[in-house]
C-alpha positions in Angstrom: -11.2 11.7 44.4 -13.0 8.0 43.5 -15.4 10.3 41.3 -11.9 11.7 39.2 -10.8 8.5 39.0 -13.9 7.3 37.4 -13.9 9.8 35.2 -10.6 9.4 33.9 -11.5 5.7 33.1 -14.3 6.9 30.7 -12.1 9.1 28.7 -11.7 8.0 25.6 -8.8 7.4 24.3 -6.8 7.1 20.6 -4.9 4.3 19.3 -3.1 3.3 16.2 -4.8 0.4 14.0 -1.7 -1.1 12.6 1.5 -0.4 15.2 -1.3 -0.2 18.4 -0.5 2.7 19.6 -2.0 4.7 22.4 -2.3 8.5 22.9 -4.7 10.7 24.5 -5.6 12.5 21.5 -6.4 12.4 17.9 -3.3 13.3 15.6 -3.4 12.5 11.7 0.0 10.7 12.0 0.8 8.2 13.9 4.5 8.5 15.1 5.6 5.7 16.0 5.1 4.0 13.0 4.9 7.4 10.8 1.7 5.9 9.1 -1.5 8.8 8.0 -5.2 8.2 9.0 -4.6 4.9 11.0 -5.5 6.3 15.1 -8.6 5.5 15.9 -10.8 6.5 18.7 -11.2 3.7 21.5 -13.3 3.4 24.9 -12.4 2.1 27.6 -13.0 -1.3 27.6 -16.5 -3.0 28.7 -16.9 -6.4 30.1 -19.4 -8.1 27.6 -20.5 -11.5 26.7 -21.8 -13.0 23.9 -24.8 -15.3 24.0 -25.2 -18.2 21.9 -26.9 -17.0 18.7 -29.4 -19.1 16.1 -26.6 -20.1 13.5 -27.3 -20.0 9.7 -26.2 -23.6 8.6 -25.3 -27.0 10.5 -22.1 -28.6 11.0 -22.0 -31.5 9.0 -18.9 -34.0 8.6 -16.1 -32.4 6.4 -16.5 -35.4 3.8 -20.6 -34.6 3.1 -19.3 -31.2 2.3 -20.2 -30.6 -1.9 -16.9 -29.4 -3.4 -18.1 -29.2 -7.0 -19.3 -25.4 -6.1 -15.6 -24.5 -5.7 -14.9 -26.5 -8.6 -12.7 -23.6 -10.8 -14.0 -21.8 -14.3 -10.7 -20.9 -16.6 -10.9 -16.8 -17.4 -10.2 -17.8 -21.3 -6.8 -17.2 -21.2 -4.4 -20.3 -20.2 -1.2 -18.5 -18.5 -3.4 -16.9 -16.1 -5.4 -20.2 -15.5 -1.9 -21.9 -14.7 -1.3 -19.2 -12.2 -4.5 -19.0 -10.4 -4.3 -22.9 -10.1 -6.7 -23.8 -13.2 -9.3 -20.9 -13.3 -11.3 -18.3 -11.1 -13.4 -20.6 -8.4 -16.8 -18.9 -7.7 -16.4 -16.6 -4.6 -13.1 -16.0 -5.1 -11.5 -12.5 -4.8 -8.0 -12.1 -6.4 -5.7 -8.4 -6.2 -3.9 -7.9 -8.7 -1.1 -5.7 -8.3 1.9 -3.7 -10.5 3.4 -0.6 -11.5 1.6 1.9 -13.5 1.6 0.5 -17.1 2.6 -2.9 -17.1 -0.4 -3.5 -18.7 -2.4 -4.7 -15.8 -5.8 -3.1 -17.7 -4.8 -4.6 -20.9 -4.8 -8.2 -19.2 -8.0 -7.8 -16.9 -9.9 -6.6 -20.5 -8.9 -9.7 -22.4 -9.6 -11.5 -19.6 -13.2 -10.2 -19.0 -14.2 -10.9 -22.9 -12.9 -13.8 -23.1 -14.4 -15.5 -19.6 -18.1 -13.4 -21.1 -20.8 -16.0 -22.9 -24.3 -16.7 -22.0 -24.6 -18.3 -18.8 -22.3 -16.2 -16.9 -21.8 -12.3 -17.6 -19.3 -10.2 -16.5 -19.1 -6.7 -15.3 -15.8 -4.5 -15.8 -16.2 -0.9 -13.6 -13.5 1.2 -13.9 -12.7 4.1 -11.9 -9.5 5.5 -13.3 -10.6 6.3 -17.1 -13.6 7.0 -18.8 -16.0 4.5 -20.8 -15.6 5.7 -23.8 -11.4 5.4 -23.0 -12.3 1.5 -22.4 -14.0 1.1 -25.1 -11.2 2.3 -27.6 -8.6 -0.5 -25.8 -11.3 -2.9 -26.4 -10.9 -2.2 -29.8 -7.8 -2.1 -29.9 -6.9 -5.5 -28.9 -10.5 -7.3 -29.8 -12.1 -7.4 -26.1 -15.5 -7.0 -27.4 -18.3 -8.9 -26.6 -22.4 -9.1 -25.9 -22.3 -10.3 -22.7 -19.4 -8.6 -21.7 -20.6 -5.5 -19.3 -19.4 -2.1 -18.5 -19.4 1.1 -16.3 -17.5 3.9 -15.0 -18.4 4.5 -11.3 -16.0 5.5 -7.8 -18.6 5.4 -5.6 -19.7 2.2 -3.9 -22.5 2.1 -3.5 -23.6 2.5 -7.2 -20.9 -0.6 -7.6 -23.2 -2.6 -5.4 -26.6 -1.0 -7.5 -24.4 -1.8 -10.8 -24.3 -6.3 -9.4 -27.9 -6.0 -8.9 -28.8 -4.8 -12.0 -26.3 -6.8 -14.4 -25.9 -10.3 -12.0 -22.0 -10.9 -13.7 -20.4 -14.2 -12.6 -17.3 -12.0 -12.6 -16.9 -8.8 -11.4 -13.5 -6.7 -12.2 -13.3 -3.5 -10.5 -10.0 -1.4 -11.9 -9.1 -0.3 -9.5 -10.1 -1.0 -6.0 -8.1 3.0 -4.5 -10.4 4.7 -6.8 -13.6 3.8 -5.0 -15.5 5.1 -2.1 -17.6 4.7 0.0 -20.2 8.0 1.6 -20.6 6.4 4.7 -16.4 6.4 6.0 -14.4 9.9 6.1 -11.7 10.2 3.9 -10.3 10.3 0.6 -10.0 7.8 -2.0 -7.4 5.6 -1.9 -6.5 5.7 1.9 -6.5 2.9 4.5 -10.0 3.4 5.4 -11.4 3.5 2.3 -9.3 0.5 0.6 -10.9 -1.3 3.8 -14.5 -0.8 3.3 -14.6 -1.2 0.0 -13.1 -4.4 0.0 -14.9 -5.6 2.7 -18.3 -5.0 1.3 -16.9 -6.1 -2.2 -15.4 -9.3 -0.6 -19.2 -9.8 1.2 -21.2 -10.0 -1.6 -18.7 -12.4 -3.9 -19.1 -14.9 -1.6 -23.2 -14.6 -1.1 -23.0 -13.9 -4.8 -21.2 -17.1 -5.8 -19.4 -14.6 -7.7 -15.6 -13.8 -8.6 -13.5 -10.7 -8.0 -10.7 -9.9 -9.9 -9.3 -5.9 -8.3 -7.1 -4.2 -9.6 -4.6 -2.9 -6.8 -2.2 -0.1 -6.9 1.7 -0.7 -5.4 3.8 2.5 -4.1 7.1 3.5 -5.2 8.8 0.5 -3.4 6.7 -2.0 -5.2 4.8 -2.8 -2.0 0.8 -3.2 -2.5 -0.5 -0.1 -1.6 -2.9 0.0 1.4 -3.2 -1.8 4.4 -1.6 -5.2 4.9 -5.6 -6.0 5.7 -6.0 -6.0 2.3 -3.6 -8.8 1.3 -5.0 -11.3 4.1 -8.2 -11.1 3.4 -8.6 -11.7 -0.6 -8.2 -15.1 -1.7 -5.3 -14.7 -4.3 -2.8 -11.9 -4.3 -1.0 -12.2 -7.7 1.8 -9.8 -8.8 2.8 -8.1 -12.2 6.2 -7.6 -13.2 7.1 -6.3 -16.1 10.0 -4.1 -17.5 8.5 -1.6 -19.7 11.2 -1.2 -22.5 11.2 -5.3 -22.8 7.9 -6.9 -24.3 8.1 -9.5 -21.4 5.4 -9.7 -19.0 5.4 -12.2 -15.7 2.6 -12.8 -13.1 3.7 -14.5 -9.8 1.7 -15.9 -7.4 2.8 -14.2 -4.0 -0.6 -16.1 -1.9 -3.5 -18.7 -3.5 -5.7 -20.5 -1.4 -6.6 -22.6 -4.2 -3.4 -23.3 -5.4 0.6 -23.5 -5.8 2.7 -19.5 -5.7 5.2 -21.6 -7.0 3.8 -21.1 -10.7 4.2 -18.1 -13.2 2.7 -17.3 -16.4 4.4 -15.5 -19.0 2.8 -12.5 -21.2 4.2 -10.2 -23.9 2.3 -7.0 -24.2 2.6 -5.2 -28.0 0.9 -2.8 -30.1 -2.5 -5.5 -29.9 -3.1 -6.5 -27.1 -1.3 -8.9 -24.7 -1.0 -12.4 -25.3 0.8 -15.6 -23.7 3.5 -17.5 -24.0 3.2 -20.6 -23.8 7.3 -21.2 -25.0 8.7 -17.6 -23.8 12.3 -19.1 -24.0 12.7 -17.9 -27.5 12.3 -14.6 -26.3 16.1 -14.5 -24.4 18.2 -16.0 -27.1 19.7 -15.1 -29.7 20.1 -18.0 -32.6 23.6 -17.8 -34.4 25.1 -19.9 -36.9 28.5 -20.0 -35.3 28.9 -19.1 -31.5 30.4 -15.8 -30.9 32.6 -15.2 -28.0 31.5 -14.0 -24.5 28.1 -15.4 -24.5 26.6 -18.8 -22.4 23.3 -20.1 -22.2 21.9 -21.1 -18.9 18.3 -22.1 -17.7 17.1 -20.5 -15.4 13.5 -21.1 -12.8 10.5 -18.5 -12.9 8.9 -20.6 -10.3 8.3 -24.1 -11.7 8.6 -23.2 -15.2 12.5 -23.5 -16.6 13.6 -20.5 -19.0 17.0 -20.9 -20.7 18.2 -17.1 -20.8 21.6 -16.1 -22.7 24.1 -14.3 -21.0 26.9 -12.2 -22.4 29.6 -10.3 -21.3 32.1 -7.8 -23.4 35.5 -6.9 -22.3 37.4 -3.7 -23.5 40.5 -2.0 -22.8 39.7 0.5 -19.9 40.4 4.3 -20.9 40.2 5.3 -17.3 42.2 4.8 -14.6 38.9 2.5 -12.5 37.5 0.3 -15.4 33.6 -0.2 -15.9 31.9 -2.4 -14.6 28.5 -2.2 -16.1 26.1 -4.8 -15.6 21.9 -4.9 -17.2 19.7 -7.7 -16.0 21.9 -9.3 -13.8 22.9 -9.1 -10.1 25.8 -6.5 -10.0 27.2 -8.4 -6.4 27.2 -11.7 -7.9 29.1 -10.4 -11.0 31.9 -8.7 -9.3 32.0 -12.0 -7.0 32.9 -14.1 -10.7 35.4 -12.2 -11.6 37.5 -12.7 -8.3 36.8 -16.4 -8.5 38.2 -15.9 -12.3 41.1 -14.8 -11.1 42.0 -16.1 -7.9 40.6 -19.7 -8.8 40.7 -19.7 -12.7 44.1 -17.4 -12.8 42.4 -14.9 -15.8 44.5 -12.2 -14.9 43.8 -10.4 -18.1 40.1 -9.0 -16.4 41.9 -6.7 -13.7 42.7 -3.5 -15.8 39.7 -4.2 -18.6 36.1 -2.3 -18.6 33.9 -5.0 -18.3 29.9 -5.1 -20.2 27.3 -8.3 -18.9 24.2 -8.5 -19.5 21.4 -10.4 -20.6 19.0 -11.1 -24.3 15.2 -10.2 -24.2 15.6 -7.6 -20.2 14.9 -10.5 -17.6 16.7 -10.5 -15.3 18.9 -13.3 -13.4 19.0 -13.4 -9.5 18.9 -16.7 -9.0 22.8 -18.8 -7.7 22.1 -21.0 -10.6 23.3 -18.4 -12.9 26.7 -17.8 -11.4 28.6 -21.0 -13.8 27.4 -19.5 -17.1 28.2 -15.8 -16.1 31.9 -16.5 -15.2 31.7 -18.8 -18.5 30.8 -15.7 -20.1 33.7 -13.5 -18.6 36.3 -16.3 -19.3 35.1 -16.1 -22.7 35.1 -13.1 -23.2 38.6 -12.4 -21.6 40.3 -14.9 -24.2 37.7 -14.1 -26.8 37.3 -17.9 -27.5 33.8 -18.7 -28.1 31.7 -21.8 -26.2 31.0 -25.0 -27.9 27.9 -24.5 -30.1 24.3 -26.2 -27.9 25.7 -25.9 -24.5 24.3 -24.8 -21.7 25.7 -24.4 -18.0 24.1 -24.6 -14.5 25.0 -23.9 -11.1 26.3 -21.8 -8.9 30.2 -21.0 -8.2 31.0 -20.0 -4.6 34.3 -18.0 -3.5 36.6 -21.5 -3.4 35.5 -22.2 -7.1 33.6 -25.0 -6.0 30.9 -25.4 -8.0 27.6 -26.1 -6.4 24.7 -28.0 -6.7 21.2 -26.4 -7.8 16.8 -27.0 -7.2 15.8 -28.7 -10.3 18.8 -29.8 -12.5 16.4 -32.5 -13.8 13.9 -29.9 -15.0 16.8 -27.1 -16.3 17.9 -30.0 -18.3 15.0 -31.4 -19.9 13.9 -27.8 -21.0 17.6 -27.2 -22.5 17.1 -31.1 -24.1 13.8 -30.0 -25.5 14.8 -26.8 -27.5 18.0 -28.3 -29.0 21.2 -28.4 -26.9 23.1 -31.4 -26.6 25.6 -30.6 -24.4 25.3 -29.3 -20.7 28.0 -28.3 -17.9 25.9 -29.3 -14.5 27.6 -30.2 -10.8 28.4 -33.3 -9.6 25.0 -35.9 -9.1 22.9 -34.1 -11.7 20.2 -37.0 -11.4 18.5 -38.6 -14.4 19.2 -37.1 -17.8 17.7 -37.1 -20.7 18.6 -39.1 -23.7 21.0 -37.8 -26.1 22.7 -35.4 -24.2 25.7 -35.4 -23.0 26.4 -33.9 -19.7 29.5 -32.5 -18.3 29.9 -32.8 -14.5 32.8 -30.5 -12.9 33.6 -29.8 -9.4 35.0 -26.5 -9.7 36.1 -23.6 -11.9 39.6 -25.3 -13.0 37.1 -28.2 -14.4 34.3 -26.0 -16.1 36.8 -23.6 -17.8 38.5 -26.9 -20.1 35.4 -26.4 -22.5 37.2 -23.5 -23.7 40.3 -24.1 -26.6 43.6 -24.7 -24.2 46.0 -22.6 -26.5 43.4 -19.7 -26.7 43.1 -19.8 -22.5 46.4 -19.1 -21.8 47.0 -16.4 -24.6 44.7 -13.9 -22.6 47.2 -13.8 -19.4 50.3 -13.9 -21.6 49.0 -10.7 -24.1 48.0 -9.0 -20.6 51.5 -9.2 -19.0 53.2 -8.3 -22.6 51.0 -4.4 -21.8 52.6 -4.6 -18.5 
């Protein structure tokens, strides 16, 4: 009996590396978390002790550590430097993820050419394209430099060999899911392969003091593909966002050990490549000589950067029993809430049986509550066919009781609107310091906000609706 018990203890077991689920036999897919290739063998725990070993470097007071070795170096792209916190730190590993076609390879090829110099070589390793295909893109965007080296490899050992030969200061790998190690079982892009490739490149970056930019794929849900451990190992995680039908591209910081994650980089993708936008508000505005009914301007915050955006609304007579509610760039639920508030609190009854279309200009997406007041005013302006005053911006969150609530960063928003030439603003109470020369109207509820519309035209809309009935 004792021998049988000992044999049972020494029998190998299997455990999922993602969720910790255990089993007596190997499975390709974990039944608990539904992850593939995460069930690995582990033996019975053995009691081990680690003897003290020789240290690589003596511990010193933190004040005596030389911080100049971690000084950031500019990438040559100011908008990317803004998100990174000043540039690339030697030895830092950056993971850039985004949907296919958003412009990841174009941006990083431009960075590779601008960061290359006599003292700092750049190695661009592509695993998704051939070297000639990358050269064609480099000719199109003007990313040709004598100190930019290009290699097409999918083997990890070959990539490490290129590092010994070129000795770059910056390594760009496009992408980490296409490179595999022959010592690890599994296809490229699997969890084990991604973990091994990323670990080897991180060790090489730290040992050489080399900055590394890794391109990562995303799943259909928008999450970064591969094990979650990859995001923990790297120093910086950037998300590249943008609608393929719009010109604007945004780079957001998800994780940054060397700076803040509140900054957002704005880029414009065009036929000649991708360029940074120091002042992207022009993409979201339509300059007109005279105001048009159904339009209202607001100031949204992308990270810590204020952007002026335009909200448009259109109402027409419905030809079907259930009127349409169509939105683009706005959250449908918040637009529906504003319609209910206008009908109940603002006494605008002309919206109930009409088709309503609301959208933003330039493909920008407004999801923060600070755009509620602009959406409500645009709908009210469209319902009464009355334009809002010229050079007016509206900032504030609207509650279900009709009150206008305060939002964060009101002073930054007003400063950006004043810089672009807007002279009037509707804001919640107590906005703080107001830019000189700008007239700010504090509103407590929707009744105060709707007073900016001409009184006679505001009364015509409900009356015309009653005549139709």
